[in-house]
Residue frames as qw, qx, qy, qz and C-alpha x, y, z in Angstrom:
[[0.872, 0.199, 0.204, 0.398, 19.77, -10.22, 17.11],
 [0.159, -0.882, 0.243, 0.371, 23.05, -8.26, 16.80],
 [0.814, 0.373, 0.256, 0.364, 24.85, -8.19, 13.50],
 [0.191, -0.790, 0.228, 0.536, 28.03, -6.32, 12.62],
 [0.748, 0.625, 0.156, 0.158, 29.40, -5.52, 9.18],
 [0.479, -0.623, 0.331, 0.522, 33.07, -5.05, 8.43],
 [0.603, 0.758, -0.173, -0.177, 34.81, -3.99, 5.23],
 [0.628, -0.381, 0.601, 0.316, 37.46, -6.29, 3.81],
 [0.337, -0.017, 0.685, 0.646, 38.86, -5.86, 0.25],
 [0.230, 0.042, -0.245, -0.941, 36.08, -3.47, -0.53],
 [0.502, -0.307, -0.730, -0.348, 33.33, -6.05, 0.40],
 [0.474, -0.434, 0.306, -0.702, 30.92, -5.96, 3.29],
 [0.514, -0.017, -0.856, 0.061, 31.02, -9.02, 5.51],
 [0.624, -0.509, -0.055, -0.590, 28.44, -9.91, 8.17],
 [0.331, 0.124, -0.844, 0.404, 29.09, -11.38, 11.61],
 [0.590, -0.597, -0.370, -0.398, 26.47, -12.40, 14.18],
 [0.139, 0.441, -0.611, 0.642, 27.48, -11.45, 17.65],
 [0.711, -0.407, -0.544, -0.182, 26.53, -13.50, 20.65],
 [0.666, -0.548, -0.281, 0.421, 28.69, -12.07, 23.38],
 [0.078, -0.983, 0.085, 0.143, 30.48, -8.86, 24.43],
 [0.567, -0.467, 0.530, 0.424, 33.83, -10.54, 23.90],
 [0.577, 0.391, 0.595, 0.401, 32.99, -11.27, 20.26],
 [0.173, 0.948, 0.262, 0.042, 31.94, -7.66, 19.79],
 [0.315, -0.861, 0.266, 0.299, 35.32, -6.31, 20.98],
 [0.687, -0.145, 0.565, 0.433, 37.19, -8.35, 18.30],
 [0.456, 0.533, 0.535, 0.471, 35.87, -6.48, 15.37],
 [0.092, -0.383, 0.042, 0.918, 36.08, -2.95, 13.93],
 [0.341, 0.565, 0.729, 0.184, 32.72, -2.64, 12.04],
 [0.024, 0.077, 0.204, 0.976, 31.30, 0.20, 10.00],
 [0.562, -0.246, -0.273, -0.741, 27.83, -0.84, 10.58],
 [0.032, 0.015, 0.909, -0.415, 26.09, -2.40, 13.64],
 [0.490, -0.215, -0.444, -0.719, 22.58, -3.65, 12.99],
 [0.153, 0.017, 0.822, -0.549, 20.27, -4.46, 15.97],
 [0.477, -0.200, -0.579, -0.630, 17.12, -6.33, 15.02],
 [0.724, -0.547, -0.265, -0.325, 14.67, -6.51, 17.90],
 [0.379, 0.454, -0.637, 0.494, 17.58, -6.10, 20.41],
 [0.677, -0.516, -0.509, 0.123, 17.49, -7.48, 23.85],
 [0.344, -0.934, 0.068, -0.073, 18.43, -5.53, 26.93],
 [0.781, -0.401, 0.312, 0.363, 21.65, -7.49, 27.09],
 [0.627, 0.422, 0.332, 0.565, 22.55, -6.58, 23.49],
 [0.041, 0.920, 0.099, 0.376, 21.87, -2.92, 24.17],
 [0.616, -0.759, 0.173, 0.121, 24.16, -3.24, 27.32],
 [0.792, 0.008, 0.311, 0.526, 26.96, -4.62, 25.10],
 [0.390, 0.697, 0.236, 0.553, 26.70, -1.60, 22.81],
 [0.224, -0.947, 0.012, -0.229, 26.80, 0.80, 25.67],
 [0.744, -0.568, 0.238, 0.260, 29.76, -0.85, 27.40],
 [0.735, 0.061, 0.367, 0.567, 31.89, -1.21, 24.23],
 [0.330, 0.532, 0.345, 0.700, 30.91, 1.93, 22.28],
 [0.136, -0.292, -0.367, 0.873, 29.62, 4.22, 24.98],
 [0.259, -0.148, -0.438, -0.848, 26.41, 4.55, 23.03],
 [0.280, 0.247, 0.764, -0.526, 23.03, 4.61, 24.83],
 [0.064, -0.285, -0.764, -0.575, 20.13, 3.53, 22.68],
 [0.325, -0.088, 0.235, -0.912, 17.11, 5.70, 23.52],
 [0.320, 0.236, 0.865, -0.307, 14.02, 3.97, 24.77],
 [0.484, 0.672, 0.324, -0.457, 11.96, 5.94, 22.28],
 [0.217, -0.405, 0.617, 0.639, 14.28, 5.20, 19.38],
 [0.009, 0.198, 0.836, 0.511, 11.39, 3.71, 17.22],
 [0.217, 0.516, 0.553, -0.617, 8.47, 5.94, 18.36],
 [0.379, 0.573, 0.658, 0.308, 5.95, 7.03, 15.85],
 [0.055, -0.718, -0.106, 0.686, 6.74, 10.73, 16.03],
 [0.571, 0.634, 0.431, 0.294, 6.13, 12.62, 12.78],
 [0.039, -0.986, 0.077, 0.144, 7.69, 15.95, 13.73],
 [0.699, 0.582, -0.273, 0.312, 10.97, 16.49, 11.80],
 [0.104, -0.733, 0.499, -0.451, 12.69, 17.81, 15.00],
 [0.744, -0.355, 0.501, -0.264, 11.96, 14.45, 16.76],
 [0.947, 0.216, 0.233, 0.047, 13.15, 12.27, 13.83],
 [0.694, 0.465, -0.048, 0.548, 16.18, 14.08, 12.39],
 [0.282, -0.937, 0.137, -0.157, 18.44, 15.86, 14.88],
 [0.621, 0.398, -0.489, 0.466, 22.03, 16.04, 16.24],
 [0.685, -0.658, -0.268, 0.164, 22.97, 15.53, 19.85],
 [0.167, -0.956, 0.240, 0.002, 25.45, 17.73, 21.69],
 [0.653, -0.436, 0.568, 0.247, 28.01, 14.92, 21.53],
 [0.159, 0.493, -0.613, -0.597, 27.92, 14.97, 17.74],
 [0.319, 0.168, 0.931, 0.062, 25.63, 11.94, 17.27],
 [0.385, 0.095, -0.320, -0.861, 23.25, 12.24, 14.32],
 [0.376, 0.228, 0.835, -0.330, 19.84, 10.59, 14.85],
 [0.405, 0.143, -0.478, -0.766, 17.61, 9.67, 11.86],
 [0.465, 0.168, 0.824, -0.278, 14.39, 7.77, 12.10],
 [0.379, 0.310, -0.468, -0.736, 13.02, 6.63, 8.85],
 [0.789, 0.151, 0.453, -0.386, 10.31, 4.21, 7.57],
 [0.021, 0.338, -0.843, -0.418, 11.11, 1.29, 5.28],
 [0.752, 0.132, -0.115, -0.635, 8.46, -0.60, 3.23],
 [0.298, -0.122, 0.946, -0.019, 7.69, -4.27, 3.44],
 [0.579, 0.178, -0.382, -0.698, 5.63, -5.39, 0.40],
 [0.197, -0.044, 0.964, -0.172, 3.96, -8.44, 1.95],
 [0.242, -0.239, -0.728, -0.595, 1.04, -9.94, 0.05],
 [0.415, -0.563, -0.714, -0.032, -1.08, -10.37, 3.17],
 [0.403, -0.829, -0.276, 0.272, 0.14, -7.58, 5.36],
 [0.485, 0.560, -0.012, 0.671, 1.92, -4.65, 3.61],
 [0.472, -0.837, -0.216, 0.175, 3.46, -2.39, 6.18],
 [0.312, 0.792, -0.298, 0.431, 6.18, 0.12, 7.08],
 [0.800, -0.381, -0.303, 0.351, 8.86, -0.51, 9.60],
 [0.103, -0.972, 0.162, -0.133, 10.46, 2.26, 11.61],
 [0.846, 0.052, -0.192, 0.494, 14.26, 2.12, 11.68],
 [0.286, -0.950, 0.082, 0.092, 16.36, 4.33, 13.96],
 [0.770, 0.368, -0.156, 0.497, 19.89, 5.26, 12.82],
 [0.447, -0.875, 0.081, 0.169, 22.63, 6.68, 14.94],
 [0.776, 0.421, -0.031, 0.469, 25.89, 7.98, 13.50],
 [0.436, -0.831, 0.068, 0.339, 28.82, 9.58, 15.25],
 [0.709, 0.614, 0.052, 0.343, 31.12, 11.35, 12.79],
 [0.185, 0.815, -0.219, 0.503, 33.03, 13.83, 14.90],
 [0.566, -0.711, 0.310, -0.278, 33.45, 12.74, 18.50],
 [0.608, 0.437, -0.654, 0.106, 36.77, 10.93, 18.54],
 [0.249, -0.395, 0.716, -0.520, 36.57, 10.20, 22.29],
 [0.790, 0.044, 0.426, -0.439, 33.93, 7.46, 21.56],
 [0.350, -0.158, 0.865, 0.323, 34.57, 4.16, 19.83],
 [0.501, 0.588, 0.618, -0.147, 31.30, 4.67, 18.00],
 [0.125, 0.733, -0.224, -0.630, 32.99, 7.20, 15.69],
 [0.255, 0.406, -0.713, -0.512, 32.55, 6.26, 12.08],
 [0.041, 0.130, 0.990, -0.018, 30.06, 3.40, 12.92],
 [0.485, -0.171, -0.268, -0.815, 26.46, 3.41, 11.77],
 [0.130, 0.097, 0.899, -0.407, 24.00, 1.91, 14.24],
 [0.474, -0.135, -0.435, -0.754, 20.60, 0.78, 13.05],
 [0.189, 0.075, 0.853, -0.481, 17.76, -0.40, 15.38],
 [0.566, -0.003, -0.333, -0.754, 14.51, -1.97, 14.19],
 [0.663, -0.180, 0.556, -0.467, 11.96, -4.52, 15.29],
 [0.856, 0.212, 0.470, -0.028, 11.96, -6.87, 12.21],
 [0.520, -0.117, 0.565, 0.630, 14.04, -7.74, 9.22],
 [0.342, 0.740, 0.059, -0.576, 13.69, -5.27, 6.29],
 [0.839, 0.407, 0.312, 0.181, 13.95, -6.38, 2.62],
 [0.340, 0.911, -0.157, 0.171, 16.02, -3.33, 1.74],
 [0.419, -0.722, 0.549, -0.053, 18.62, -4.34, 4.30],
 [0.834, -0.010, 0.542, 0.105, 18.85, -7.79, 2.77],
 [0.654, 0.725, 0.152, 0.156, 19.17, -6.29, -0.68],
 [0.077, 0.931, -0.337, 0.117, 22.04, -4.09, 0.39],
 [0.603, -0.521, 0.604, 0.018, 23.90, -6.87, 2.17],
 [0.847, 0.306, 0.419, 0.118, 23.62, -9.00, -0.95],
 [0.511, 0.837, 0.004, 0.196, 24.95, -6.30, -3.22],
 [0.158, -0.898, 0.396, -0.109, 27.72, -5.24, -0.92],
 [0.761, -0.300, 0.567, 0.098, 29.04, -8.81, -0.71],
 [0.773, 0.359, 0.453, 0.262, 29.12, -9.17, -4.53],
 [0.428, 0.824, 0.072, 0.363, 30.23, -5.71, -5.61],
 [0.643, -0.282, -0.175, 0.690, 33.66, -4.59, -4.33],
 [0.240, 0.020, 0.026, 0.970, 33.94, -0.87, -3.59],
 [0.211, -0.645, -0.568, -0.465, 30.20, -0.31, -3.35],
 [0.511, -0.838, -0.187, -0.025, 30.56, 0.69, 0.35],
 [0.503, 0.519, -0.337, 0.604, 33.38, 2.91, 1.63],
 [0.081, 0.132, -0.603, 0.782, 32.23, 4.09, 5.02],
 [0.080, 0.396, 0.801, -0.442, 29.23, 4.38, 7.35],
 [0.298, 0.504, 0.104, -0.804, 27.73, 7.32, 5.59],
 [0.319, 0.275, -0.687, -0.592, 27.80, 5.34, 2.36],
 [0.047, -0.212, -0.969, 0.118, 25.94, 2.50, 4.06],
 [0.187, 0.507, 0.544, -0.642, 23.20, 4.89, 5.00],
 [0.326, 0.479, -0.296, -0.759, 23.00, 6.45, 1.49],
 [0.217, 0.149, -0.892, -0.369, 22.86, 3.05, -0.09],
 [0.080, 0.321, 0.894, -0.302, 20.11, 1.98, 2.16],
 [0.299, 0.591, 0.248, -0.707, 18.00, 4.96, 1.14],
 [0.244, 0.422, -0.615, -0.620, 18.96, 4.34, -2.49],
 [0.128, -0.036, -0.983, -0.130, 17.84, 0.70, -2.26],
 [0.190, 0.443, 0.681, -0.551, 14.68, 1.85, -0.48],
 [0.360, 0.547, -0.101, -0.749, 13.79, 4.06, -3.47],
 [0.285, 0.272, -0.809, -0.435, 14.49, 1.18, -5.84],
 [0.018, 0.199, 0.961, -0.191, 12.38, -1.23, -3.78],
 [0.293, 0.525, 0.398, -0.693, 9.54, 1.31, -3.87],
 [0.370, 0.453, -0.432, -0.686, 9.84, 1.49, -7.61],
 [0.152, 0.058, -0.970, -0.179, 9.70, -2.25, -8.03],
 [0.135, 0.367, 0.811, -0.435, 6.58, -2.31, -5.78],
 [0.348, 0.534, 0.074, -0.767, 4.99, 0.39, -7.88],
 [0.325, 0.286, -0.735, -0.522, 5.58, -1.74, -11.05],
 [0.057, -0.162, -0.980, 0.103, 3.85, -4.62, -9.28],
 [0.251, 0.479, 0.498, -0.678, 0.94, -2.36, -8.44],
 [0.375, 0.468, -0.328, -0.730, 0.66, -1.31, -12.05],
 [0.234, 0.110, -0.921, -0.290, 0.68, -4.96, -13.24],
 [0.067, 0.313, 0.876, -0.360, -2.08, -5.81, -10.72],
 [0.283, 0.556, 0.227, -0.748, -4.14, -2.86, -11.87],
 [0.297, 0.333, -0.621, -0.644, -3.80, -3.93, -15.42],
 [0.118, -0.167, -0.978, -0.037, -5.32, -7.33, -14.57],
 [0.135, 0.514, 0.641, -0.554, -8.20, -5.54, -12.78],
 [0.258, 0.491, -0.129, -0.822, -8.66, -3.15, -15.66],
 [0.227, 0.100, -0.846, -0.472, -9.14, -6.05, -18.10],
 [0.051, -0.362, -0.902, 0.230, -11.81, -7.52, -15.85],
 [0.119, 0.585, 0.374, -0.710, -13.61, -4.18, -15.57],
 [0.255, 0.517, -0.289, -0.765, -13.44, -3.09, -19.14],
 [0.010, -0.017, -0.943, -0.332, -14.42, -6.42, -20.53],
 [0.524, -0.174, -0.204, -0.808, -17.96, -5.61, -19.51],
 [0.798, -0.244, -0.486, -0.259, -20.61, -7.96, -17.97],
 [0.180, 0.294, -0.698, 0.628, -19.32, -7.35, -14.46],
 [0.590, -0.528, -0.580, -0.192, -21.48, -9.24, -12.05],
 [0.424, -0.819, 0.120, -0.367, -21.92, -8.13, -8.44],
 [0.917, -0.342, 0.096, 0.180, -19.72, -10.91, -7.28],
 [0.725, 0.306, 0.068, 0.614, -16.92, -9.98, -9.61],
 [0.029, 0.819, 0.012, 0.573, -17.38, -6.33, -8.80],
 [0.677, -0.724, 0.082, -0.107, -16.84, -7.11, -5.11],
 [0.877, -0.166, 0.139, 0.429, -13.62, -8.94, -5.86],
 [0.481, 0.583, 0.110, 0.646, -12.44, -6.08, -8.08],
 [0.249, -0.871, 0.003, -0.423, -13.19, -3.53, -5.41],
 [0.807, -0.564, 0.117, 0.129, -11.25, -5.57, -2.81],
 [0.787, 0.128, 0.158, 0.582, -8.22, -5.80, -5.21],
 [0.222, 0.754, 0.077, 0.613, -8.36, -2.02, -5.95],
 [0.502, -0.836, 0.023, -0.220, -8.53, -1.27, -2.25],
 [0.872, -0.312, 0.128, 0.355, -5.42, -3.35, -1.59],
 [0.631, 0.341, 0.173, 0.675, -3.51, -1.60, -4.30],
 [0.065, -0.861, -0.116, -0.492, -4.70, 1.82, -3.14],
 [0.677, -0.732, 0.066, 0.039, -3.47, 1.11, 0.38],
 [0.832, -0.123, 0.183, 0.509, -0.12, -0.10, -0.87],
 [0.415, 0.621, 0.176, 0.641, 0.26, 2.88, -3.16],
 [0.299, -0.894, -0.038, -0.332, -0.48, 5.18, -0.29],
 [0.783, -0.553, 0.148, 0.245, 2.20, 3.48, 1.89],
 [0.717, 0.172, 0.191, 0.647, 4.78, 3.87, -0.89],
 [0.150, 0.800, 0.118, 0.570, 3.97, 7.58, -1.26],
 [0.500, -0.849, 0.103, -0.136, 4.50, 8.10, 2.48],
 [0.868, -0.240, 0.170, 0.400, 7.64, 5.92, 2.42],
 [0.596, 0.403, 0.144, 0.680, 9.26, 7.94, -0.42],
 [0.123, -0.891, -0.050, -0.435, 8.23, 11.18, 1.31],
 [0.731, -0.666, 0.123, 0.087, 9.96, 9.96, 4.50],
 [0.816, 0.023, 0.209, 0.539, 13.08, 8.97, 2.51],
 [0.324, 0.737, 0.141, 0.576, 13.15, 12.39, 0.92],
 [0.379, -0.889, 0.048, -0.254, 13.13, 14.08, 4.35],
 [0.836, -0.442, 0.194, 0.261, 15.95, 11.83, 5.60],
 [0.713, 0.244, 0.212, 0.622, 18.20, 12.33, 2.59],
 [0.107, 0.852, 0.074, 0.508, 17.53, 16.14, 2.68],
 [0.582, -0.807, 0.095, -0.026, 18.60, 16.15, 6.34],
 [0.841, -0.187, 0.232, 0.452, 21.82, 14.37, 5.49],
 [0.498, 0.552, 0.204, 0.637, 22.56, 16.99, 2.83],
 [0.152, -0.900, -0.061, -0.405, 21.83, 19.85, 5.19],
 [0.737, -0.660, 0.098, 0.110, 24.00, 18.49, 7.94],
 [0.281, 0.848, -0.450, 0.013, 27.04, 18.78, 5.68],
 [0.691, -0.413, 0.593, -0.011, 28.18, 15.24, 6.54],
 [0.870, 0.350, 0.328, 0.117, 28.54, 14.12, 2.93],
 [0.383, -0.392, 0.419, 0.724, 31.53, 14.52, 0.69],
 [0.334, 0.425, -0.265, -0.799, 31.02, 15.83, -2.90],
 [0.270, 0.056, -0.892, -0.358, 30.50, 12.37, -4.43],
 [0.067, -0.345, -0.892, 0.285, 28.05, 11.39, -1.74],
 [0.217, 0.489, 0.262, -0.803, 26.24, 14.72, -2.01],
 [0.357, 0.311, -0.522, -0.709, 25.76, 14.20, -5.70],
 [0.251, -0.128, -0.954, -0.107, 24.54, 10.60, -5.09],
 [0.071, 0.450, 0.683, -0.571, 22.00, 12.03, -2.51],
 [0.343, 0.426, -0.079, -0.833, 20.74, 14.50, -5.17],
 [0.337, 0.124, -0.797, -0.486, 20.26, 11.54, -7.55],
 [0.103, -0.269, -0.923, 0.256, 18.22, 9.80, -4.89],
 [0.190, 0.479, 0.361, -0.777, 16.04, 12.82, -4.55],
 [0.349, 0.326, -0.447, -0.756, 15.53, 12.94, -8.28],
 [0.279, -0.068, -0.938, -0.194, 14.49, 9.27, -8.34],
 [0.013, 0.395, 0.759, -0.518, 12.07, 9.97, -5.49],
 [0.255, 0.411, 0.010, -0.875, 10.56, 12.82, -7.43],
 [0.395, 0.136, -0.702, -0.578, 9.79, 10.51, -10.37],
 [0.209, -0.218, -0.943, 0.144, 8.27, 8.00, -7.93],
 [0.134, 0.397, 0.445, -0.791, 6.13, 10.70, -6.45],
 [0.399, 0.320, -0.300, -0.805, 4.75, 11.49, -9.93],
 [0.378, 0.037, -0.873, -0.305, 4.12, 7.80, -10.64],
 [0.052, -0.292, -0.843, 0.449, 2.15, 7.34, -7.36],
 [0.303, 0.400, 0.172, -0.847, -0.04, 10.27, -8.41],
 [0.433, 0.229, -0.625, -0.607, -0.66, 8.59, -11.80],
 [0.270, -0.089, -0.958, 0.042, -1.59, 5.36, -10.04],
 [0.131, 0.328, 0.605, -0.714, -3.96, 7.16, -7.74],
 [0.447, 0.352, -0.157, -0.808, -5.78, 8.54, -10.78],
 [0.442, 0.108, -0.814, -0.361, -5.91, 5.03, -12.40],
 [0.119, -0.198, -0.905, 0.357, -7.25, 3.54, -9.14],
 [0.289, 0.368, 0.360, -0.807, -9.97, 6.23, -8.94],
 [0.482, 0.271, -0.460, -0.694, -10.98, 5.57, -12.54],
 [0.413, -0.012, -0.902, -0.127, -11.27, 1.79, -12.02],
 [0.006, 0.260, 0.777, -0.573, -13.15, 2.37, -8.76],
 [0.400, 0.362, 0.098, -0.836, -15.65, 4.63, -10.50],
 [0.498, 0.206, -0.656, -0.529, -16.04, 2.22, -13.38],
 [0.274, -0.090, -0.952, 0.103, -16.62, -0.66, -11.09],
 [0.151, 0.360, 0.597, -0.701, -19.20, 1.21, -9.01],
 [0.436, 0.321, -0.225, -0.810, -20.84, 2.30, -12.25],
 [0.452, 0.050, -0.831, -0.321, -21.28, -1.34, -13.32],
 [0.097, -0.249, -0.859, 0.437, -22.77, -2.14, -9.87],
 [0.283, 0.379, 0.240, -0.847, -25.26, 0.73, -10.43],
 [0.484, 0.212, -0.537, -0.657, -26.11, -0.62, -13.89],
 [0.321, -0.100, -0.941, -0.024, -26.83, -4.04, -12.43],
 [0.033, 0.356, 0.668, -0.653, -29.04, -2.52, -9.81],
 [0.373, 0.353, -0.114, -0.850, -30.83, -0.39, -12.42],
 [0.387, 0.059, -0.798, -0.457, -31.56, -3.59, -14.39],
 [0.175, -0.273, -0.905, 0.274, -33.21, -5.15, -11.40],
 [0.155, 0.421, 0.387, -0.806, -35.27, -2.04, -10.74],
 [0.359, 0.255, -0.432, -0.787, -36.20, -1.85, -14.38],
 [0.298, -0.089, -0.931, -0.193, -37.53, -5.41, -14.29],
 [0.059, -0.446, -0.764, 0.463, -39.63, -4.74, -11.24],
 [0.182, 0.408, 0.079, -0.891, -40.87, -1.55, -12.81],
 [0.384, 0.125, -0.652, -0.642, -41.93, -3.30, -16.04],
 [0.243, -0.224, -0.942, 0.066, -43.53, -6.13, -14.06],
 [0.050, 0.463, 0.590, -0.660, -45.51, -3.72, -11.96],
 [0.279, 0.366, -0.200, -0.865, -46.63, -1.75, -15.04],
 [0.362, 0.019, -0.816, -0.450, -47.64, -5.00, -16.93],
 [0.210, -0.332, -0.889, 0.235, -49.74, -6.10, -13.88],
 [0.155, 0.205, 0.266, -0.929, -51.71, -2.85, -13.70],
 [0.516, 0.012, -0.422, -0.745, -54.34, -3.77, -16.37],
 [0.537, -0.229, -0.809, -0.064, -55.16, -7.18, -14.76],
 [0.198, -0.238, -0.625, 0.716, -55.34, -5.46, -11.36],
 [0.289, 0.108, -0.020, -0.951, -57.75, -2.88, -12.80],
 [0.557, -0.084, -0.638, -0.525, -59.91, -5.63, -14.26],
 [0.463, -0.229, -0.814, 0.265, -59.94, -7.55, -10.98],
 [0.027, -0.204, -0.442, 0.873, -60.80, -4.45, -9.01],
 [0.429, 0.007, -0.260, -0.865, -63.73, -3.72, -11.38],
 [0.680, -0.163, -0.649, -0.299, -65.19, -7.26, -11.07],
 [0.401, -0.140, -0.733, 0.531, -64.57, -7.12, -7.32],
 [0.236, -0.183, 0.112, -0.948, -67.14, -4.35, -6.87],
 [0.076, 0.265, 0.908, -0.315, -70.22, -5.29, -4.81],
 [0.399, 0.168, -0.062, -0.900, -72.81, -3.72, -7.01],
 [0.641, 0.203, 0.655, -0.345, -76.09, -5.69, -7.53],
 [0.735, 0.621, 0.258, -0.086, -76.51, -5.04, -11.18],
 [0.158, -0.665, 0.587, 0.434, -73.26, -5.70, -13.13],
 [0.768, 0.427, -0.367, -0.305, -72.87, -7.26, -16.68],
 [0.599, 0.351, -0.718, 0.049, -71.51, -10.80, -16.77],
 [0.336, -0.368, 0.672, -0.548, -72.42, -11.55, -13.10],
 [0.768, 0.066, 0.488, -0.409, -74.94, -14.07, -14.15],
 [0.657, 0.573, -0.405, -0.276, -73.19, -15.17, -17.29],
 [0.987, -0.128, 0.090, 0.039, -71.99, -18.86, -17.30],
 [0.820, 0.247, -0.017, 0.516, -68.79, -18.06, -19.00],
 [0.106, -0.968, 0.039, -0.226, -68.12, -14.78, -17.03],
 [0.655, -0.676, 0.305, 0.147, -65.29, -16.14, -14.87],
 [0.756, 0.016, 0.401, 0.518, -63.15, -17.73, -17.69],
 [0.392, 0.802, 0.241, 0.380, -63.79, -14.60, -19.77],
 [0.252, -0.953, 0.130, -0.105, -62.48, -12.30, -17.08],
 [0.753, -0.434, 0.396, 0.296, -59.40, -14.59, -16.46],
 [0.692, 0.345, 0.390, 0.500, -58.61, -14.66, -20.13],
 [0.159, 0.928, 0.137, 0.308, -59.02, -10.89, -20.29],
 [0.494, -0.836, 0.227, 0.073, -56.67, -10.43, -17.37],
 [0.779, -0.170, 0.435, 0.417, -54.01, -12.71, -18.97],
 [0.537, 0.621, 0.330, 0.466, -54.32, -10.97, -22.30],
 [0.037, -0.974, -0.017, -0.225, -54.02, -7.50, -20.68],
 [0.569, -0.722, 0.337, 0.203, -50.83, -8.61, -18.90],
 [0.757, 0.050, 0.479, 0.442, -49.22, -10.28, -21.92],
 [0.435, 0.812, 0.276, 0.272, -49.87, -7.38, -24.16],
 [0.104, -0.966, 0.234, -0.034, -47.67, -4.87, -22.30],
 [0.669, -0.457, 0.521, 0.268, -44.97, -7.50, -21.80],
 [0.707, 0.385, 0.452, 0.384, -44.90, -8.08, -25.62],
 [0.229, 0.942, 0.074, 0.234, -44.70, -4.38, -26.22],
 [0.378, -0.850, 0.360, 0.067, -41.83, -3.88, -23.63],
 [0.772, -0.144, 0.533, 0.316, -39.98, -6.83, -25.14],
 [0.606, 0.631, 0.327, 0.357, -40.32, -5.45, -28.67],
 [0.061, 0.973, -0.090, 0.201, -38.95, -2.11, -27.52],
 [0.661, 0.343, -0.493, 0.449, -35.99, -3.90, -25.83],
 [0.302, -0.697, 0.262, -0.596, -36.82, -2.75, -22.32],
 [0.921, -0.344, 0.083, -0.160, -36.54, -6.25, -20.82],
 [0.834, 0.317, -0.288, 0.348, -32.83, -6.74, -21.74]]
C-alpha cells in the first residue's frame, strides 16, 4: 500500500496511490509505504529517483547501520515502534529516508517511511494532523511528531501495565492463593514483564533516533527544543519502566512464596501423618515377632486389644498435633 500526505491549509491530507500517474499529480511531504510491492518501489524510483534498499528493515542493532547519511544527502533512520496487541505485543521496524539538501532530486523535503504493517502511532498522527491545523509544517516535523507520539503511546501502555499489575496485586495480597490461581497470576505477570521490556527497548531506540536528528543539525531552533522535550519525556518513561520491573519482581516473589507455602502445607501433613503412624507401626512390629513365648499370644482378647492399642496410639499424636495447631 502506497499512501501520500500533502499539506493544505495547515492540515495533513492522505491519498492512496494506485498508479504512477496518480503519484506525479501530488507534491507530498510524506510518502508512506506499507508492505510495498516491487511495482510501488519502482514508482518511487522513477518519480523521485529514490532507491529503497533491500535491507531497509533489517534487524541490525549497530547505530552505524541504523542512523547514517548517504553521500547524496539522504538521511536514513531505522526505528522500532510498539504495537500493544493483547495477544501478540510486538515491535515493528520502520525505515525512514529524508533528503534535505540535494535539490537535484524530487525527493527533497519529502519523508519516506517503509514498514511491513500498520503502526498505531502512524494512525494517531494522521488523526491529529487532520484535526489540528498547523501541527505539521514540513517533513522533519512529521518525523519528530511520530517520535513524540511514540513516546506518548509507550506512556499509555505503561499506564495499562500498571493497572493490570494492580489487579494482580490485589489477588496476591488477598492471601489464600491456590496453586491454580498462582499459575494464572504468574502468567499475567510474565505477560506484563515482556511488554514492559518491549517498551523499555522501544523508548531506548526512540532516544537514539531523536539524538541522531539533533546531532545531524537538520532541525531548526523550535524543532530542536521539541526534540529535547521528547528526550525528557523518554527519560521519565525509562524511570517508570524501572519502577514497574521492581513491582513485577515483588509480585513474582510473593506469588512464588505462596506456592512454597502451599507445598509446605502438603509436606507438613505428610510429616504429621508419618509421625502419627509410627506408634502403631511399632506395636505391629512387636507383635509380628516370631518368638515362641510372648505375652497375649494365647489370650482370647489379644487381637482386639492390640488393634485398639494401635488405634489409640495413632489418635493420641493426632489429637496433640491438632491441639498445637500443626494441622492447619
